[in-house]
Structure formats: structure tokens, C-alpha cells
N, CA, C and O atoms as a Maestro MAE file, in Angstrom:
{
 s_m_m2io_version
 :::
 2.0.0
}

f_m_ct {
 s_m_title
 :::
 protein
 m_atom[264] {
  # First column is atom index #
  i_m_mmod_type
  r_m_x_coord
  r_m_y_coord
  r_m_z_coord
  i_m_residue_number
  s_m_chain_name
  s_m_pdb_residue_name
  s_m_pdb_atom_name
  i_m_atomic_number
  :::
  1 25 21.065 -1.748 -10.927 1 A "MET " " N  " 7
  2 3 22.475 -2.038 -10.965 1 A "MET " " CA " 6
  3 2 22.762 -2.847 -12.227 1 A "MET " " C  " 6
  4 15 22.045 -3.795 -12.548 1 A "MET " " O  " 8
  5 25 23.776 -2.475 -12.907 2 A "THR " " N  " 7
  6 3 24.191 -3.197 -14.097 2 A "THR " " CA " 6
  7 2 25.295 -4.162 -13.726 2 A "THR " " C  " 6
  8 15 26.235 -3.817 -13.009 2 A "THR " " O  " 8
  9 25 25.162 -5.400 -14.236 3 A "ALA " " N  " 7
  10 3 26.176 -6.413 -13.957 3 A "ALA " " CA " 6
  11 2 26.428 -7.211 -15.228 3 A "ALA " " C  " 6
  12 15 25.517 -7.462 -16.016 3 A "ALA " " O  " 8
  13 25 27.644 -7.593 -15.403 4 A "ASN " " N  " 7
  14 3 28.014 -8.404 -16.546 4 A "ASN " " CA " 6
  15 2 28.236 -9.826 -16.036 4 A "ASN " " C  " 6
  16 15 29.225 -10.100 -15.356 4 A "ASN " " O  " 8
  17 25 27.309 -10.731 -16.367 5 A "LEU " " N  " 7
  18 3 27.358 -12.085 -15.847 5 A "LEU " " CA " 6
  19 2 27.542 -13.083 -16.981 5 A "LEU " " C  " 6
  20 15 27.048 -12.887 -18.091 5 A "LEU " " O  " 8
  21 25 28.256 -14.144 -16.682 6 A "ASP " " N  " 7
  22 3 28.428 -15.237 -17.634 6 A "ASP " " CA " 6
  23 2 27.427 -16.330 -17.261 6 A "ASP " " C  " 6
  24 15 27.753 -17.254 -16.516 6 A "ASP " " O  " 8
  25 25 26.196 -16.215 -17.791 7 A "ILE " " N  " 7
  26 3 25.105 -17.127 -17.453 7 A "ILE " " CA " 6
  27 2 25.044 -18.228 -18.501 7 A "ILE " " C  " 6
  28 15 25.185 -17.971 -19.697 7 A "ILE " " O  " 8
  29 25 24.832 -19.459 -18.038 8 A "ASP " " N  " 7
  30 3 24.673 -20.608 -18.930 8 A "ASP " " CA " 6
  31 2 23.487 -20.322 -19.865 8 A "ASP " " C  " 6
  32 15 22.348 -20.213 -19.412 8 A "ASP " " O  " 8
  33 25 23.759 -20.205 -21.142 9 A "GLN " " N  " 7
  34 3 22.740 -19.798 -22.102 9 A "GLN " " CA " 6
  35 2 21.603 -20.808 -22.208 9 A "GLN " " C  " 6
  36 15 20.448 -20.420 -22.379 9 A "GLN " " O  " 8
  37 25 21.914 -22.095 -22.109 10 A "SER " " N  " 7
  38 3 20.849 -23.100 -22.213 10 A "SER " " CA " 6
  39 2 19.904 -23.014 -21.009 10 A "SER " " C  " 6
  40 15 18.693 -23.176 -21.160 10 A "SER " " O  " 8
  41 25 20.449 -22.763 -19.828 11 A "LEU " " N  " 7
  42 3 19.602 -22.588 -18.650 11 A "LEU " " CA " 6
  43 2 18.729 -21.341 -18.776 11 A "LEU " " C  " 6
  44 15 17.544 -21.360 -18.445 11 A "LEU " " O  " 8
  45 25 19.326 -20.280 -19.249 12 A "LEU " " N  " 7
  46 3 18.577 -19.036 -19.420 12 A "LEU " " CA " 6
  47 2 17.471 -19.206 -20.459 12 A "LEU " " C  " 6
  48 15 16.354 -18.727 -20.264 12 A "LEU " " O  " 8
  49 25 17.779 -19.884 -21.554 13 A "ASN " " N  " 7
  50 3 16.763 -20.112 -22.589 13 A "ASN " " CA " 6
  51 2 15.604 -20.947 -22.061 13 A "ASN " " C  " 6
  52 15 14.443 -20.656 -22.347 13 A "ASN " " O  " 8
  53 25 15.920 -21.991 -21.285 14 A "GLU " " N  " 7
  54 3 14.863 -22.831 -20.733 14 A "GLU " " CA " 6
  55 2 14.009 -22.054 -19.735 14 A "GLU " " C  " 6
  56 15 12.783 -22.160 -19.744 14 A "GLU " " O  " 8
  57 25 14.660 -21.275 -18.880 15 A "ALA " " N  " 7
  58 3 13.920 -20.457 -17.915 15 A "ALA " " CA " 6
  59 2 13.064 -19.423 -18.634 15 A "ALA " " C  " 6
  60 15 11.950 -19.124 -18.203 15 A "ALA " " O  " 8
  61 25 13.574 -18.887 -19.710 16 A "PHE " " N  " 7
  62 3 12.848 -17.894 -20.506 16 A "PHE " " CA " 6
  63 2 11.577 -18.512 -21.091 16 A "PHE " " C  " 6
  64 15 10.516 -17.888 -21.078 16 A "PHE " " O  " 8
  65 25 11.687 -19.744 -21.606 17 A "LYS " " N  " 7
  66 3 10.527 -20.433 -22.183 17 A "LYS " " CA " 6
  67 2 9.512 -20.808 -21.113 17 A "LYS " " C  " 6
  68 15 8.314 -20.577 -21.279 17 A "LYS " " O  " 8
  69 25 9.988 -21.384 -20.019 18 A "ILE " " N  " 7
  70 3 9.098 -21.857 -18.968 18 A "ILE " " CA " 6
  71 2 8.409 -20.701 -18.251 18 A "ILE " " C  " 6
  72 15 7.215 -20.768 -17.958 18 A "ILE " " O  " 8
  73 25 9.160 -19.649 -17.971 19 A "GLY " " N  " 7
  74 3 8.632 -18.530 -17.211 19 A "GLY " " CA " 6
  75 2 7.670 -17.649 -17.978 19 A "GLY " " C  " 6
  76 15 6.819 -16.987 -17.386 19 A "GLY " " O  " 8
  77 25 7.802 -17.639 -19.292 20 A "GLY " " N  " 7
  78 3 6.904 -16.827 -20.099 20 A "GLY " " CA " 6
  79 2 7.114 -15.330 -19.956 20 A "GLY " " C  " 6
  80 15 6.227 -14.548 -20.300 20 A "GLY " " O  " 8
  81 25 8.247 -14.925 -19.466 21 A "LYS " " N  " 7
  82 3 8.525 -13.491 -19.337 21 A "LYS " " CA " 6
  83 2 8.930 -12.919 -20.687 21 A "LYS " " C  " 6
  84 15 9.350 -13.647 -21.586 21 A "LYS " " O  " 8
  85 25 8.797 -11.606 -20.813 22 A "ARG " " N  " 7
  86 3 9.099 -10.963 -22.091 22 A "ARG " " CA " 6
  87 2 10.577 -10.676 -22.289 22 A "ARG " " C  " 6
  88 15 11.053 -10.607 -23.422 22 A "ARG " " O  " 8
  89 25 11.304 -10.508 -21.191 23 A "THR " " N  " 7
  90 3 12.716 -10.159 -21.321 23 A "THR " " CA " 6
  91 2 13.582 -11.075 -20.458 23 A "THR " " C  " 6
  92 15 13.101 -11.734 -19.536 23 A "THR " " O  " 8
  93 25 14.863 -11.094 -20.782 24 A "LYS " " N  " 7
  94 3 15.807 -11.869 -19.985 24 A "LYS " " CA " 6
  95 2 15.914 -11.281 -18.581 24 A "LYS " " C  " 6
  96 15 16.055 -12.016 -17.604 24 A "LYS " " O  " 8
  97 25 15.846 -9.965 -18.485 25 A "LYS " " N  " 7
  98 3 15.921 -9.301 -17.186 25 A "LYS " " CA " 6
  99 2 14.783 -9.755 -16.284 25 A "LYS " " C  " 6
  100 15 15.012 -10.075 -15.118 25 A "LYS " " O  " 8
  101 25 13.556 -9.790 -16.808 26 A "GLU " " N  " 7
  102 3 12.410 -10.245 -16.032 26 A "GLU " " CA " 6
  103 2 12.592 -11.705 -15.608 26 A "GLU " " C  " 6
  104 15 12.259 -12.084 -14.485 26 A "GLU " " O  " 8
  105 25 13.119 -12.510 -16.518 27 A "THR " " N  " 7
  106 3 13.342 -13.925 -16.241 27 A "THR " " CA " 6
  107 2 14.340 -14.106 -15.104 27 A "THR " " C  " 6
  108 15 14.093 -14.878 -14.178 27 A "THR " " O  " 8
  109 25 15.455 -13.407 -15.168 28 A "VAL " " N  " 7
  110 3 16.486 -13.527 -14.136 28 A "VAL " " CA " 6
  111 2 15.982 -12.990 -12.807 28 A "VAL " " C  " 6
  112 15 16.243 -13.593 -11.766 28 A "VAL " " O  " 8
  113 25 15.266 -11.870 -12.817 29 A "ASN " " N  " 7
  114 3 14.746 -11.307 -11.574 29 A "ASN " " CA " 6
  115 2 13.743 -12.249 -10.914 29 A "ASN " " C  " 6
  116 15 13.763 -12.424 -9.696 29 A "ASN " " O  " 8
  117 25 12.873 -12.853 -11.710 30 A "GLU " " N  " 7
  118 3 11.906 -13.797 -11.148 30 A "GLU " " CA " 6
  119 2 12.629 -15.028 -10.592 30 A "GLU " " C  " 6
  120 15 12.271 -15.529 -9.526 30 A "GLU " " O  " 8
  121 25 13.631 -15.510 -11.303 31 A "ALA " " N  " 7
  122 3 14.396 -16.667 -10.829 31 A "ALA " " CA " 6
  123 2 15.079 -16.355 -9.504 31 A "ALA " " C  " 6
  124 15 15.109 -17.201 -8.609 31 A "ALA " " O  " 8
  125 25 15.621 -15.168 -9.369 32 A "LEU " " N  " 7
  126 3 16.259 -14.770 -8.112 32 A "LEU " " CA " 6
  127 2 15.243 -14.680 -6.978 32 A "LEU " " C  " 6
  128 15 15.529 -15.093 -5.854 32 A "LEU " " O  " 8
  129 25 14.061 -14.143 -7.264 33 A "GLN " " N  " 7
  130 3 13.016 -14.056 -6.244 33 A "GLN " " CA " 6
  131 2 12.602 -15.452 -5.782 33 A "GLN " " C  " 6
  132 15 12.441 -15.691 -4.585 33 A "GLN " " O  " 8
  133 25 12.430 -16.368 -6.730 34 A "GLU " " N  " 7
  134 3 12.044 -17.736 -6.378 34 A "GLU " " CA " 6
  135 2 13.150 -18.426 -5.585 34 A "GLU " " C  " 6
  136 15 12.865 -19.174 -4.649 34 A "GLU " " O  " 8
  137 25 14.387 -18.188 -5.944 35 A "TYR " " N  " 7
  138 3 15.528 -18.770 -5.231 35 A "TYR " " CA " 6
  139 2 15.541 -18.297 -3.781 35 A "TYR " " C  " 6
  140 15 15.719 -19.096 -2.861 35 A "TYR " " O  " 8
  141 25 15.353 -17.001 -3.585 36 A "ILE " " N  " 7
  142 3 15.353 -16.423 -2.241 36 A "ILE " " CA " 6
  143 2 14.190 -16.982 -1.423 36 A "ILE " " C  " 6
  144 15 14.365 -17.347 -0.260 36 A "ILE " " O  " 8
  145 25 13.009 -17.050 -2.029 37 A "GLN " " N  " 7
  146 3 11.839 -17.581 -1.338 37 A "GLN " " CA " 6
  147 2 12.065 -19.036 -0.936 37 A "GLN " " C  " 6
  148 15 11.715 -19.430 0.176 37 A "GLN " " O  " 8
  149 25 12.640 -19.827 -1.818 38 A "HIS " " N  " 7
  150 3 12.913 -21.236 -1.540 38 A "HIS " " CA " 6
  151 2 13.888 -21.388 -0.374 38 A "HIS " " C  " 6
  152 15 13.683 -22.225 0.506 38 A "HIS " " O  " 8
  153 25 14.938 -20.585 -0.366 39 A "ARG " " N  " 7
  154 3 15.928 -20.654 0.717 39 A "ARG " " CA " 6
  155 2 15.320 -20.247 2.059 39 A "ARG " " C  " 6
  156 15 15.629 -20.843 3.090 39 A "ARG " " O  " 8
  157 25 14.459 -19.238 2.044 40 A "LYS " " N  " 7
  158 3 13.810 -18.809 3.282 40 A "LYS " " CA " 6
  159 2 12.885 -19.905 3.802 40 A "LYS " " C  " 6
  160 15 12.810 -20.129 5.010 40 A "LYS " " O  " 8
  161 25 12.186 -20.587 2.906 41 A "GLN " " N  " 7
  162 3 11.321 -21.683 3.321 41 A "GLN " " CA " 6
  163 2 12.130 -22.817 3.934 41 A "GLN " " C  " 6
  164 15 11.709 -23.417 4.923 41 A "GLN " " O  " 8
  165 25 13.281 -23.112 3.354 42 A "LYS " " N  " 7
  166 3 14.139 -24.156 3.914 42 A "LYS " " CA " 6
  167 2 14.607 -23.785 5.316 42 A "LYS " " C  " 6
  168 15 14.674 -24.642 6.197 42 A "LYS " " O  " 8
  169 25 14.929 -22.513 5.522 43 A "ASP " " N  " 7
  170 3 15.356 -22.052 6.845 43 A "ASP " " CA " 6
  171 2 14.221 -22.193 7.863 43 A "ASP " " C  " 6
  172 15 14.452 -22.568 9.012 43 A "ASP " " O  " 8
  173 25 12.993 -21.890 7.430 44 A "LEU " " N  " 7
  174 3 11.852 -22.028 8.338 44 A "LEU " " CA " 6
  175 2 11.610 -23.489 8.690 44 A "LEU " " C  " 6
  176 15 11.262 -23.799 9.830 44 A "LEU " " O  " 8
  177 25 11.786 -24.380 7.739 45 A "LEU " " N  " 7
  178 3 11.623 -25.802 8.016 45 A "LEU " " CA " 6
  179 2 12.660 -26.294 9.018 45 A "LEU " " C  " 6
  180 15 12.361 -27.124 9.876 45 A "LEU " " O  " 8
  181 25 13.870 -25.782 8.904 46 A "LYS " " N  " 7
  182 3 14.909 -26.140 9.879 46 A "LYS " " CA " 6
  183 2 14.493 -25.708 11.282 46 A "LYS " " C  " 6
  184 15 14.670 -26.454 12.245 46 A "LYS " " O  " 8
  185 25 13.941 -24.498 11.394 47 A "LEU " " N  " 7
  186 3 13.491 -24.013 12.700 47 A "LEU " " CA " 6
  187 2 12.332 -24.847 13.227 47 A "LEU " " C  " 6
  188 15 12.275 -25.157 14.417 47 A "LEU " " O  " 8
  189 25 11.419 -25.205 12.352 48 A "LEU " " N  " 7
  190 3 10.265 -25.991 12.754 48 A "LEU " " CA " 6
  191 2 10.685 -27.335 13.327 48 A "LEU " " C  " 6
  192 15 10.065 -27.824 14.271 48 A "LEU " " O  " 8
  193 25 11.710 -27.930 12.779 49 A "ARG " " N  " 7
  194 3 12.192 -29.224 13.264 49 A "ARG " " CA " 6
  195 2 12.814 -29.125 14.656 49 A "ARG " " C  " 6
  196 15 12.990 -30.137 15.335 49 A "ARG " " O  " 8
  197 25 13.144 -27.915 15.075 50 A "GLN " " N  " 7
  198 3 13.759 -27.731 16.387 50 A "GLN " " CA " 6
  199 2 12.730 -27.587 17.504 50 A "GLN " " C  " 6
  200 15 13.090 -27.596 18.681 50 A "GLN " " O  " 8
  201 25 11.473 -27.457 17.152 51 A "ILE " " N  " 7
  202 3 10.415 -27.260 18.147 51 A "ILE " " CA " 6
  203 2 9.994 -28.617 18.702 51 A "ILE " " C  " 6
  204 15 9.710 -29.552 17.954 51 A "ILE " " O  " 8
  205 25 9.960 -28.701 20.020 52 A "ASP " " N  " 7
  206 3 9.474 -29.911 20.678 52 A "ASP " " CA " 6
  207 2 7.997 -29.739 20.980 52 A "ASP " " C  " 6
  208 15 7.614 -28.871 21.765 52 A "ASP " " O  " 8
  209 25 7.180 -30.553 20.368 53 A "PHE " " N  " 7
  210 3 5.742 -30.486 20.591 53 A "PHE " " CA " 6
  211 2 5.365 -31.410 21.748 53 A "PHE " " C  " 6
  212 15 5.879 -32.522 21.868 53 A "PHE " " O  " 8
  213 25 4.470 -30.933 22.581 54 A "ASP " " N  " 7
  214 3 3.992 -31.723 23.709 54 A "ASP " " CA " 6
  215 2 2.815 -32.570 23.241 54 A "ASP " " C  " 6
  216 15 1.772 -32.019 22.891 54 A "ASP " " O  " 8
  217 25 2.952 -33.879 23.226 55 A "PRO " " N  " 7
  218 3 1.865 -34.734 22.740 55 A "PRO " " CA " 6
  219 2 0.627 -34.673 23.638 55 A "PRO " " C  " 6
  220 15 -0.462 -35.052 23.208 55 A "PRO " " O  " 8
  221 25 0.779 -34.202 24.877 56 A "LYS " " N  " 7
  222 3 -0.349 -34.117 25.811 56 A "LYS " " CA " 6
  223 2 -1.136 -32.813 25.663 56 A "LYS " " C  " 6
  224 15 -2.224 -32.678 26.222 56 A "LYS " " O  " 8
  225 25 -0.596 -31.870 24.921 57 A "TYR " " N  " 7
  226 3 -1.251 -30.567 24.758 57 A "TYR " " CA " 6
  227 2 -2.549 -30.738 23.987 57 A "TYR " " C  " 6
  228 15 -2.578 -31.360 22.925 57 A "TYR " " O  " 8
  229 25 -3.627 -30.176 24.536 58 A "ASN " " N  " 7
  230 3 -4.937 -30.294 23.917 58 A "ASN " " CA " 6
  231 2 -5.344 -28.930 23.352 58 A "ASN " " C  " 6
  232 15 -5.876 -28.080 24.066 58 A "ASN " " O  " 8
  233 25 -5.086 -28.745 22.076 59 A "TYR " " N  " 7
  234 3 -5.399 -27.447 21.458 59 A "TYR " " CA " 6
  235 2 -6.902 -27.206 21.370 59 A "TYR " " C  " 6
  236 15 -7.344 -26.059 21.302 59 A "TYR " " O  " 8
  237 25 -7.681 -28.271 21.372 60 A "LYS " " N  " 7
  238 3 -9.143 -28.100 21.289 60 A "LYS " " CA " 6
  239 2 -9.697 -27.472 22.566 60 A "LYS " " C  " 6
  240 15 -10.662 -26.708 22.525 60 A "LYS " " O  " 8
  241 25 -9.083 -27.797 23.689 61 A "SER " " N  " 7
  242 3 -9.576 -27.219 24.957 61 A "SER " " CA " 6
  243 2 -9.320 -25.719 24.984 61 A "SER " " C  " 6
  244 15 -10.108 -24.976 25.569 61 A "SER " " O  " 8
  245 25 -8.261 -25.267 24.378 62 A "VAL " " N  " 7
  246 3 -7.972 -23.831 24.320 62 A "VAL " " CA " 6
  247 2 -9.032 -23.124 23.488 62 A "VAL " " C  " 6
  248 15 -9.459 -22.022 23.830 62 A "VAL " " O  " 8
  249 25 -9.455 -23.750 22.402 63 A "ARG " " N  " 7
  250 3 -10.492 -23.156 21.552 63 A "ARG " " CA " 6
  251 2 -11.829 -23.061 22.281 63 A "ARG " " C  " 6
  252 15 -12.569 -22.093 22.104 63 A "ARG " " O  " 8
  253 25 -12.133 -24.059 23.094 64 A "GLU " " N  " 7
  254 3 -13.409 -24.083 23.800 64 A "GLU " " CA " 6
  255 2 -13.481 -23.006 24.866 64 A "GLU " " C  " 6
  256 15 -14.577 -22.560 25.209 64 A "GLU " " O  " 8
  257 25 -12.351 -22.576 25.398 65 A "ASN " " N  " 7
  258 3 -12.323 -21.590 26.471 65 A "ASN " " CA " 6
  259 2 -12.512 -20.163 25.978 65 A "ASN " " C  " 6
  260 15 -12.579 -19.241 26.791 65 A "ASN " " O  " 8
  261 25 -12.596 -19.964 24.714 66 A "ARG " " N  " 7
  262 3 -12.736 -18.598 24.183 66 A "ARG " " CA " 6
  263 2 -14.103 -18.069 24.307 66 A "ARG " " C  " 6
  264 15 -14.366 -16.936 23.904 66 A "ARG " " O  " 8
  :::
 }
 m_bond[263] {
  # First column is bond index #
  i_m_from
  i_m_to
  i_m_order
  :::
  1 1 2 1
  2 2 3 1
  3 3 4 2
  4 3 5 1
  5 5 6 1
  6 6 7 1
  7 7 8 2
  8 7 9 1
  9 9 10 1
  10 10 11 1
  11 11 12 2
  12 11 13 1
  13 13 14 1
  14 14 15 1
  15 15 16 2
  16 15 17 1
  17 17 18 1
  18 18 19 1
  19 19 20 2
  20 19 21 1
  21 21 22 1
  22 22 23 1
  23 23 24 2
  24 23 25 1
  25 25 26 1
  26 26 27 1
  27 27 28 2
  28 27 29 1
  29 29 30 1
  30 30 31 1
  31 31 32 2
  32 31 33 1
  33 33 34 1
  34 34 35 1
  35 35 36 2
  36 35 37 1
  37 37 38 1
  38 38 39 1
  39 39 40 2
  40 39 41 1
  41 41 42 1
  42 42 43 1
  43 43 44 2
  44 43 45 1
  45 45 46 1
  46 46 47 1
  47 47 48 2
  48 47 49 1
  49 49 50 1
  50 50 51 1
  51 51 52 2
  52 51 53 1
  53 53 54 1
  54 54 55 1
  55 55 56 2
  56 55 57 1
  57 57 58 1
  58 58 59 1
  59 59 60 2
  60 59 61 1
  61 61 62 1
  62 62 63 1
  63 63 64 2
  64 63 65 1
  65 65 66 1
  66 66 67 1
  67 67 68 2
  68 67 69 1
  69 69 70 1
  70 70 71 1
  71 71 72 2
  72 71 73 1
  73 73 74 1
  74 74 75 1
  75 75 76 2
  76 75 77 1
  77 77 78 1
  78 78 79 1
  79 79 80 2
  80 79 81 1
  81 81 82 1
  82 82 83 1
  83 83 84 2
  84 83 85 1
  85 85 86 1
  86 86 87 1
  87 87 88 2
  88 87 89 1
  89 89 90 1
  90 90 91 1
  91 91 92 2
  92 91 93 1
  93 93 94 1
  94 94 95 1
  95 95 96 2
  96 95 97 1
  97 97 98 1
  98 98 99 1
  99 99 100 2
  100 99 101 1
  101 101 102 1
  102 102 103 1
  103 103 104 2
  104 103 105 1
  105 105 106 1
  106 106 107 1
  107 107 108 2
  108 107 109 1
  109 109 110 1
  110 110 111 1
  111 111 112 2
  112 111 113 1
  113 113 114 1
  114 114 115 1
  115 115 116 2
  116 115 117 1
  117 117 118 1
  118 118 119 1
  119 119 120 2
  120 119 121 1
  121 121 122 1
  122 122 123 1
  123 123 124 2
  124 123 125 1
  125 125 126 1
  126 126 127 1
  127 127 128 2
  128 127 129 1
  129 129 130 1
  130 130 131 1
  131 131 132 2
  132 131 133 1
  133 133 134 1
  134 134 135 1
  135 135 136 2
  136 135 137 1
  137 137 138 1
  138 138 139 1
  139 139 140 2
  140 139 141 1
  141 141 142 1
  142 142 143 1
  143 143 144 2
  144 143 145 1
  145 145 146 1
  146 146 147 1
  147 147 148 2
  148 147 149 1
  149 149 150 1
  150 150 151 1
  151 151 152 2
  152 151 153 1
  153 153 154 1
  154 154 155 1
  155 155 156 2
  156 155 157 1
  157 157 158 1
  158 158 159 1
  159 159 160 2
  160 159 161 1
  161 161 162 1
  162 162 163 1
  163 163 164 2
  164 163 165 1
  165 165 166 1
  166 166 167 1
  167 167 168 2
  168 167 169 1
  169 169 170 1
  170 170 171 1
  171 171 172 2
  172 171 173 1
  173 173 174 1
  174 174 175 1
  175 175 176 2
  176 175 177 1
  177 177 178 1
  178 178 179 1
  179 179 180 2
  180 179 181 1
  181 181 182 1
  182 182 183 1
  183 183 184 2
  184 183 185 1
  185 185 186 1
  186 186 187 1
  187 187 188 2
  188 187 189 1
  189 189 190 1
  190 190 191 1
  191 191 192 2
  192 191 193 1
  193 193 194 1
  194 194 195 1
  195 195 196 2
  196 195 197 1
  197 197 198 1
  198 198 199 1
  199 199 200 2
  200 199 201 1
  201 201 202 1
  202 202 203 1
  203 203 204 2
  204 203 205 1
  205 205 206 1
  206 206 207 1
  207 207 208 2
  208 207 209 1
  209 209 210 1
  210 210 211 1
  211 211 212 2
  212 211 213 1
  213 213 214 1
  214 214 215 1
  215 215 216 2
  216 215 217 1
  217 217 218 1
  218 218 219 1
  219 219 220 2
  220 219 221 1
  221 221 222 1
  222 222 223 1
  223 223 224 2
  224 223 225 1
  225 225 226 1
  226 226 227 1
  227 227 228 2
  228 227 229 1
  229 229 230 1
  230 230 231 1
  231 231 232 2
  232 231 233 1
  233 233 234 1
  234 234 235 1
  235 235 236 2
  236 235 237 1
  237 237 238 1
  238 238 239 1
  239 239 240 2
  240 239 241 1
  241 241 242 1
  242 242 243 1
  243 243 244 2
  244 243 245 1
  245 245 246 1
  246 246 247 1
  247 247 248 2
  248 247 249 1
  249 249 250 1
  250 250 251 1
  251 251 252 2
  252 251 253 1
  253 253 254 1
  254 254 255 1
  255 255 256 2
  256 255 257 1
  257 257 258 1
  258 258 259 1
  259 259 260 2
  260 259 261 1
  261 261 262 1
  262 262 263 1
  263 263 264 2
  :::
 }
}
């Protein structure tokens, strides 16, 4: 898909240098992938905080029963 975007040139230049990609397209695509991965990780952390762990649960006993 072709898109015409008004991207901050200084940000793009810095990402281009840091990322070591050969083209601006590769740089932007990698940045988008990292952004998506970061957001998904944040969502998983939110879910993890909702889990109530039982302090009495003995995970070692489950391993011994195998």
C-alpha cells in the first residue's frame, strides 16, 4: 500500500541511523513492528496484573506428582 505521510524528518533520520536499515521503508516497517509488539506486551502485562495468585499453592508438589 502506498501512503503519503508527513513524518518528522529528524525522527526518521535518527531511526534510520540507529536501526541500520538500508531504506526508509525498511526503517518505518521495523518501527511499526516494534510499536505493535510493545503495545501487545503492555496489554499482556495488564492481564497479568488481574490474576489473583494463591500464596498457598505449592507448584513444586505438582511437579513431584508427574
